[in-house]
N, C-alpha and C positions, 0 to 999 in steps of 0.2 A: 675470864679468859678473853683477850682482845680478838677482834675479828679482822680479817683482811678487808681493806677498802680499796676503792678505785675512784679516781677523779676524772671528770671529763671537762674539757674546755671547748666551748662552741663560740668561736670568734666571729663577730660581725665586723663591719667597717668601723663602728664606733662603740660597740658593746661586747661584753663576753658573758655568756651564760655558763654557769658552773654547775656541774652535777656531782653528787657524792653517792656512791653505791657500795653496798655490802656484797662481798663475794661469798657464794655458797654453792652447794651442789647443783642448784637449779640455775646458776648464772647470776649476773648482777641484779641486785634488788635496790631500788632507789631509796636513799635515806633523806636527801635534801636537794633542793634547788636554790640557786642564788644567781644574782646578776650584778654586774658592775657596768655602769654607763659612763664612759670616759668623757662625755660632754658635761657631766655634773661637776660643779665646784661648790664645796669640796666633794671629793669622791666618797661613795658609800657602798657597802656590801649589802645588797637588799636580799634577805633570805625570804623566799616566797613559799617554801615548803620545808617542813621539819618541825621539831619541837617548839621553836619560836619563829614567828613571822615578824621580822623586824628589820629596820634599816640601821646598820652599824656604820658610823662615821669612820673613814680611813684617814690616817695621817699622811700616807704616801701621796705623792702627786703624780699626775699623768705625764708621760713623756715617752721618749724613744726606748728607754729602759724600764721595763715593767716588773723588774725583780722585786722591788720593795712592795709593790701592790700585791703580787702573787704571794709573797712571804706573809704579808699581813692577813690576806684572805685565809691562808692555811691556819694561821694562829687563831683567828676569830672563830673559824669552824671547829677548831680543836676545843673550844669552850663547851660545845654541845655534843661533840662526837669523839670517839676514840679513833684517831687517825695515826696511831703509832705504827701501824703496819699497812702502809700504802703499797699495794702490789704494783700499780702502774698509773700513769696519766695518759688519757686518750685525748687527742685533739681533732677537731674538725678542720680540715684544710680544703678550701674551695676548689683549687685547681690541681689536678693530677696529670693534666695533659695526656699524652700517649705513653707517658713513663710509668704511671701507676694505674693498675686495673683492680686494685683491692687494697685493704689496709696493710701498713708496713710498720715494722719497728724502726724507731728513729735512731740514727747514728750520724756521724759527720757526713758520710756519703749520701744518705737519703735526705738529710737536711739541705745539703748543697744542691741536690736535684730539685727539691721543692723551691729553693731560692731562685734557681734558674728559670722557673716558671712564673716568676713575679710579673713580667711584662704582660702576661695573659690575664692576670687578675690584680691590677695595681692597687685597688682599694682594700681587698680582703687578704691577699697572700701575706703582705708585710705584717699585718696584725697577728696572724697565726704564728708567724716566725718569731715575732717579739715574745709571744707567750711561751713558745717552745724554749727559747733562750732563757727566759725568766725562770722557768721551772729548773732548767739546768743550773742556773746561777744561785738558786736557793741553798745549794749545798746539801740537799737531802739525798742525792744520788739515786733519783727515781728513774725507773724505766719509763720511756715515753713511746707512744704509738700514734700513728696518723691515719685518719679515715678521710676519704676524698669524695666530695660532692659529685665530681665528674665520673667517677668509676662506674656508677650504676648505669650510665648511658652508653657504656662501651659495647652493649649488645645492639646498638643502632646499626642498620645497614649502611654501606658506603654511600648509597644514593641519598640517604637522609643526612649524612654528615658533610657532604660535599657542597661547596658553593660553586656557582658557574663562573669561576675565575681561572686564570692560567694554572695548569697542573703544577708548575714549579712552586707557586704560592701555596697551594694545598699541601705539597710535600714539605714546605717549611713550617707547617702547623696552622695555617689559616683555614680552619674547618669548624664545624659545629660540634661543640663538646657537651653542652647541656649542664644544668646545675640543679640544686635542691635534691641531689640524688639520695642523700641520707633520709630525707623526709619521704621520698617516694619508696625507698626500700622498706621503711617502717610501715607505710600504708599497704604495700603489697603483702607484707606479712600479716597485717591485721585483716585484710580482705580474705586471705587464705584461712584465717582462724574463724572469722565471723560468717563469711558467705563463700564457701568453697566453690559453689557453682559459678559465682561471678568471678572469683579469682582465677579460675581456669579459662575464662573467656576474654572479652575485649572491654577494657575499662579505661576511662580518661580521668586522671586525678588533677584537680585544680588546687594548687598550693597558692593561696591568696593571702598575702600579708603585706608588709611594707615593701618587700620584694615579692614578686609574683611570677609564677610560671605554671605550665601545664605539661603533663606527661601522658603519653599513650602506652598503656600496659597490655601485653598479651601473654597469658600464662605467667603473669607476675614479673615479666621482663620488660624493660624499656624498649619501645620500638621507634619512638619519635618524641620530641619535646620542643617547647616553644622557644626557650633560650638557646642561643647558638654559640658563637665565638666568645661572647661576653655576657655579663649579667645585665646588659642594657637591652637585649633583644626580647622579642615576644610581645606580651601585652603591656599596657601602661602600668606603672607602679606608683608608689607614694610620691617619689621625686624623680624617678627615671622614666625615660620617654617610651620605652618599648620599641618595636620595629619602626624604622624610619628610613625613608628614601635616602640613599647615600648622596643623591644630588643636593639634599639640604646641607649636608656637611661640606660639600665642595663650595656651595654658595656662601656659607658662613665663613669659611676659611679664605675665600676669594673676595667676591664683591662685598660680603658682610664685614670684612676687615677684622675679624676676630682671631685671636691667637689660639693655638692648640689647647692651652690651659683654660682659656675662657670657654671654648666649646665643650671641653670635658666637664667643666663646672655646670654648664647649662644642661647637658644631657644626664648627668648623674644626680645633680642637686636641685635643679630649678625647673624640672619638667614634670611629667606625670600628673597626678591629681593636683599637686601644688601648682604646677605651671598652668594647667587649663582653668582651674578655679580662681587662682590668685588669692585664695583664702586660707587653705590648709592642705597639708599632705595627709591628714588623718581622715579616713573615710567616714568615721563616726561624726566628726564635725560637719562634713559635707552633707551627710544624710539628715542631720538636724537643721541644716540651713535652708532658708527659703530663697536664697539668692539664685538667680538663673544660672550663674556661672558654676555654682555648686552642683546643680542638677545636671548641667552639661558635662561636668567632669565625671560624675557617677555614670551618666548615660554612655559616655565614651568607653569607660572602663568595662561596663557590662557588654556593650556592643563588641568590643575586641575579644573579650573572653569567649563569648558565644561563637564568634567567627573562628577562633582558634580551635575550639572543640570540634566544629564542623570540619576543619582542615585535618585534625588528628584522626577523626573518624574515617576520613578518606584513606589515611595511612593504614589504619586497622582493617579497612573494608568492612566495617560494621561497628556496632556499639551495643554493649550489654549493660554498662553501668557508668555513672558519673559519680566521682567522690569529691566532695569539697573538704578542704583542710586548711590549717594555719589560721592566724588571727581573724581575718575577714571571712574566710571560708567556713570557719567553725561557728562564728558568732553574729553574722549579719544576714538575717533572713531576706531583707529587701534586695540585697545583691544577688543571692542565690535565686530568688524568685524572678528577678529581671533576666538573669542568664537563661533560666529554664523556659521562661515564656518565649524567648527568641528561638528556642530549640523545639518548640511544639511540633514543627514539621517532621522532626526525627522521632516523634512518638513520646516525647518527654512530657510528663504531667506530674505536678507535685501536689501533695496534700498540704493545703495552706495551714491547717492547724498544727500538723507535725513540723512544718517548716518554721512556724512562728516560735516554737519552743526548742529549736535546734535538735530535734529528735535524731537518733542514729539513722533511721530510714525515713526519708521525706517524700518519696514518690508515692503516688496514688496507686491503688490496685489496678487501675486501668492503664497505667504507664507501661509502654513497651521497653523502657529503659529504667533500671533501678537507679535511684538517686540517694546517695548516702552522705552523712556528715561524720567524719572520723577524725578525732584529734590526733595530731602528729606528735612525734617524740624523737627528735634527732639525737638527743643525748643518750637515749636508750640504745640506739643503733651504734653510736660511738662506743658505749660501754660494752655492748655485746661483741663488737668486732675486736676491741682491745682484749677482752676476756678470751676470745678464740685464739688470738695470737699468743697470749700467755700460756694457755693450755697446750698449744702446739709446741711451744718452747720447752714445756715440761715433759712432753711425751718422749 
């Protein structure tokens, strides 16, 4: 007897992570993970979890229409899994603005509303929309749902969301939204499961990957976050600048003689770890390098993260725990150690041996702040939210 399955599509600016889940009484259970990197030529479907871990060459080519790529991905996954009964497809959509405060079923009305928010996330929103349209165009007649990165931060107070700009601009949507919300929702749930005493208190989560941000949690809800209006804000990232004096932008566009497109390219693609080091956007490369520019890039990264944790602790008016997650947060002891050393004045002390092996708890018994390493799983959140919508539709 075939089982019902559910797909998730987690769209980045140049990649899509695909999750396949089995649906049962206990909710979605993961069957496979895969990823397509649209920068690869030729394209391949890289299955990273499942019966086979393999790269499968795709004949479809990348472009504005992703229908052939999505159809081919379904066909390839059907070689290993029974996907004859797909209950729904869930998508990660970066920006929900003030329109969406939770997951929604996708129809022409909600898709149009998502499309209207594209100016707020010009790199990520179009990719999610392409995937939504591609699934529609496969002819499978699948239900689709959307989960929003910004929705988790709707619990932020107005004083947190507001910039010191004219009220009319705020009312037009120029405010702090925050991102990586699906990751933070997953971590909040894991904290509640693993350490209820910490989950009920004040925790700061550092989502450190090629994109990086931090979030202040109180009782599992977002109270503040480092990213604001766009995914450029906050701490430096692989190629993004992080917080920047707006006077720099005025200078580049004025005396600097740069166009808006050139400035956008600098801020999104040529800054961050890559820009400071001039060597690589990959922190692993920089940690292995003896070049002073590499050390400076990592030093700046660590410095800004520690400073942001201190700022978020002020929002929370206290701090019980720090959680490191995502690719860098989960796997790079030297970055975690550098951040925690700068926070010793807050009573943060790590166990070096535990930190070196990426243990779940890396704080020492003497530390006044618990320090944890928890792997994140955005696709699981998308799947769970999609399943909840399906179950609600059936009630």
